[in-house]
N, C-alpha and C positions, 0 to 999 in steps of 0.2 A: 626584672626580666623573666619572661615566661617562655618555656619551650612548648611548641605546638607540634605534636608528632602526627605525621600524615601517612595514610596508606599509599602504597605504590608497589604495584606488582610488575612494573615494566623494567626497572633498573635494579638498584641494590636494595630497595625497600626501606621502610621506616624512615622516611625523610624527616628532617627537623627544620622548622622555621622558628625564629625567635622574635618575640615581641618586646620592644623596649618602650616603656611609657615615660619618656622624658618630656621636655618642653615640646619636642617634635615626636609625635607617635611614629615609631619606626619598626619596620619588619626586615629582619635579616633573612634573606632567601624567601621564596614563595613555594610554589608547588607546580607539578606538571599540570597542564591545562586539560584535565579530564574531569568529568562530573564528580566522581567520587573524591578525588583529591581537593577539588574546589569546595565541596561540601565540608570536608574535614577542616580545611583552613577557615572557612566561614564560621563553623561551629567553635573551633578553638579560639578565634578572635572574640566571638560573641560571649564566651564565658568570662571575658574581661571587659565587656561592654564596648567592644570595638567592632566597627564594620569596615569594609573596604574603603568607603568614602572618608573614613576618619584617619587613614594612614597618610602621614606627611612625607615620609621618606621610605624608600625601598632600597636596601643595600644588598647587592648580589655578590656572592663569593665567586661565581663563574656563570657561564652562559648556558650550561646544560638545562634542558627543559624541565627536569625534576627539581630545579632550583630557581629558574627564571621564567617558567612558563606562564605564570599569572601576573608578572610584573606590569605588562601593558594594560591588562584589565583593571588592576588596582589603581594604576595611574589615571586611567580614564574615569574611574569612579570618583576620585577626589583630588586630581591634579598633583599626586605625589611626585616628588623628585626621585628618579631612579639612578642610582650610582652603580657603576661597574667599571672594571679596569679597561683602559683604552684598547688592549689587545682583544678583549672579548666583546667590546661594545658593538662592532658591526654585526654580530650574530644575534644581538638583542634588539637593535634598532632596524634590522632588516636590510642593511647594506650588503650583507653576505648571506649566502644560503648555507645552511648546515649540511654536513656531509650526507646525511640521509636523503637530502633533496637535490643532490648534485651528481647526476649520473656520470658526468665526465670525470669528476674527482674520484668517484668510486672505481671506474674502469682503470684509471692510472694507478690507484693504490692497490687494487686487487691484482693487477698485472705484476706490480713490484713485489708483492708478497707471495705470488705463486698460487693464488686461490684457485682450486678446481671449479668446474662449472656448477656442480651441485651445491657447493658452499656459497657461491655467488647467488644462486637462485634462492637459497634459504634466507640469505640476508635481504635480498630484494623483496621477498615475500614478507619478511618481518617489517621492513620499512613501509611497505604498502599497507600492511594490516594496521600498524600503529598510526599511520597517516601523518599529515602535517599539522593537525589541530593541536597536538601535544606541545608545540612550540609557542602556542598562544599568540596573543595580539602583540604587534610591534610596539615598542616603547620609545619615547623620546628620552634618550639617556644623557646623563652627565658623566663623561669619562673621567676616571681618576688614574693616578699613577702611584708607584711605590713611594711610601713616606708621606703621602697626602693625608690630611686629617679631615674627617667629616664631623662637623659640630652639630650635635643633636639638641643642644641647649642643656648644659649641665653634664652631658656625657660626650666624650670625644672618642671616635673610632679611628685608629691609625691603620692605613692600608699597608699590608706587608705582602709584596708580590712573591708568590710561590708557584712558579710555572712548572709544568710537567704533565699533570692530569689534563689541564687545558693551558693555552698560551697565556691567558690573563687571570688565572686563579689567584685570588687574594685571600689572606686571612685578615681579620680586623681585630687589632689588639685594643684593650681598654683597661682602665682602672676599675676593678669591680666595686670599689667602695662608692663610686659615683652613680651606679646604676640602681634606680629605684626598684625595690622589691627583690633584690638579688643578694643572697648570702655568699660572700667570697669564700673560696675554698680555704684560704687562711685569712685571719683577721688583719688588722692594721700592721704597721711596720714592726719588724723585729730588729733588735739591736744588731747593727752591722750588716743588715740585709737591705736589698732594694725593696721598694713598695710592691705590694701584690700586683700581679698583672695576669690577665686571662685573654683568651682570643677565640673568636669564631673562626674555625679553620675550613669550613666547607668540606670538600673532598680531598684536601691536601693531606689530611690525617684522619683516619677512621679507626674505631676501636677494635673491629673484628676482621676487616678485610684490608688488603693492600690496594690502594687506589690504582686503577689501570693507567698505564702509560703506553703511548704508542697508538692505541686504537681509540681512546676516548676523545682525542683531538689530533687529527692527522696533520694539522698545521704546525705543530710544535717541532722546531728544529732540535736535533739531538735530544730527544725526549728523555732518555734515561739520565743523561748528564744533567739536564735541567732539573729533573726531579730530585736527583741525588743532592744537588746544590740546595734545593729547597728544604730537604730534610735536615741538612747541616744547619741551615738558617733557623729552623725550628728548635733544634737542640741549643743553639747559641742564644736564642731569645729566652729560653728557660721559663716559659709561662707556667703559672701555677695550675692552670686547667685549660683544656681545649674543649670548645663546644662544637662538635662536628656536624657535618651535613646529614649524617645518618646515625641513628641509634644513640647510645648513652654518652654522657660526659667522659672525657679522658682526664684523669687526675694527675698523670705523670706524662705530659706530652713529649718532653725531651726524651724520656726513655722509650716511649712508643716510636718516635721518629728514628731513634737509633736501631730499634728492632727491625723496622721496615728497611732501613738501609742495609742491615745485615742480611735480611731476606733477599735483597737484590744481589748481593754478593753470592749467596747460595744458588740463586736461580742462574746466575752467570756460569757457575760451575756446572750446573745441569745442562745448560746449552752447549758448553764445551764437550761434555760427555756424549751428547747426541752427535756432534760433528766428528767425533773420533771414528764413527762408522762410515764416514764419507760425506761429501757435500750434500747440503739440504737447503730447501727454501724456508722462508718464514712459516709458511703453512705446515710444512713437514715437521719443523721443530716444534711448532705449536701442538701438533698431534701427539708428539712424544711427551710434551710437558703436561698437557691438559686433557688428552683423550678427545672423545666426541664432544662437540659443542653445539649449542642450540641458541636461537634468537640472538640477542645483542652480543652474547659471548662469542658468537662466530666471528664478530668483528674484533672483540677485545683480545681474544687468544692470540691470533696471528699478529695483532698490533703489538702486544707485549713481547712476543718472540722477536719481531722486527726491531723493537727498541733495544733489545739486548744484542742482537746481531749487528745493528748499526753501531752501537757503542764499541763492540769488539773490532769491527772493521776500522773505525776511526783510530783505534789504538794500535792498529797494525797486527792484531792477532789473527784476523781473518782477511780474506779477500773475496770479493763478489764477482762471479762470472754469470752475467745475465741475472737470473733470479736466485741462483744457488750460491751459498757461501761455503768456503772450504778453509780448513785450518792452515795457517802459516806457522804459528807458534803453538805446538800441542801442549805446552806446560807453562802458561804464563802465571805470574804471581797476581792472582785476582785482586788481592787487597790493594795492590798498587794502581788498579784501574778505577778506584773509587776514592772520594775524599774521606778523611777520617774526622772524628769528633773527639771531644774530651771524654765522652762516655765510652767510646771505642777503646781509647788508651787505658781508661780505668779498669776495663773488663779483662785486660790482657795480663 
């Protein structure tokens, strides 16, 4: 297995694509469909004697263009099979328009979040500047579901559905001993332990940032609850290593997932602190949490605030009047609003 790191100045940067040279030459995630990223991917593949036309399978962790943008182009070059979870499939095969290309969805969402005119104009300008080309060519996809196994010929990838960042985000778990050219984080079986297991986690788990929830895919119902459940699932799977969609390998993915879950508990407390001063919209809470925002973060900031406000409203801690939220319970037990894991219990 080879990691190919890609330049990307649009989103989180330092995208990762992974080449698996099994019986079926496979690429896990691609790149945003811009010339520089395309060149990076071509160069990274060529270092291993692989061209787009040689790829037999493209496995997508989720629909975002910095991961799926070149899937259709690679498929057109060599008839690769493109796998993606059924919830994200319509955004890869063109049956649905992404949020950046859907003015009606934008208006409804911005109204709900209370975005002022200048913020809307900044986002519209950003979407127009980046254009539609970043989403790349539509692909003929093979939808997958949780628990399904993709057979690459000697290597099997198990789809593990981890919604939150997007509706259909999947990790793909595998036995590292079966992957040609890959050194497992730990070697063969240890007495009394399960066999080694690793996973490609896309943006469900990142080493330096907390993946955005709420703004990254506005289709997700109860985004914070969905993502908290996904983090618990990562902890329970207890993989030896995670190979994320951005930056370096994560050697203790369960611990990292527990850290992110705790981060969201802390952020919930900060949201409650903001509302102690009076009712506020998602945009106003975002301003208190993140300050001034630019480009895609003008979407992600209020989306994240909305995810927390929505979570608190559903728990009966807040009530919404129009676009503003006000406290009903000024002193909730925040820990009770989130699931717990074995690592949480061990740290207490």
